[in-house]
N, C-alpha and C positions, 0 to 999 in steps of 0.2 A: 504493501499500501504506499503510496504517495504522499507526502508531508505536505501541511498548505503551502509551504513556500514555494517548491517544488510546482505543486500545481497552479499556484500563480504566476511562475516564470513560464510557464507551457502555456497558461491561458495568452500571455502578453504576445507570445508567439504565435498566436491563431490571430489576436487583433491584428498584428501585422500584416497577416496574411489576407486580412478583410480589407485593410487599405488597398493592397494591391487589386483585390476584386473590384472597388468603388470606382479605380483607376481605370481598369480595364474595361469596367461597364460606360465609361466615357467615349470609348472609341465607337466609330461612325460605322464600323465594318463589320461588327458582330454578328449580324445575321439573327438566326435562330438561336444563336449561341447565349443571346441575352437573357433569355428566358431561363437557362440553366445558372448563368452567373446572379441574377437578380434572386433566383432560390437559392444559393449558395450561401449569399448575402443575409437574407432572412434568416435560414437556419442556424446561421454563424450568431447572428443578434440574439436568437432565441437559447443560443448555449451560453452565451456570456451572461444574458441576465438571469439564467436558471444558475449558473456558477456564482454570480455575484448575491443572489437569495439564498443561496444556500450555503455559501460560506463567505459572509462579509467582512468588511475590511476590520481587521481589531482598532478597537480604539485607541486612539493615542495618547487619551488622558492620564499621564502619568506624574 
């Protein structure tokens, strides 16, 4: 099982890939791939939201 810090690091990598997909979506020559890229972005957003709800950032109040 991964520790929370490792999961957060891997999540940061996923967020970076999401940024790539957003830039790819801006390309005018995607054709029908636009649907798949859009779907991938939506699923990544769902994954990121669910992770953040399940593992909220620890409070910095110390």
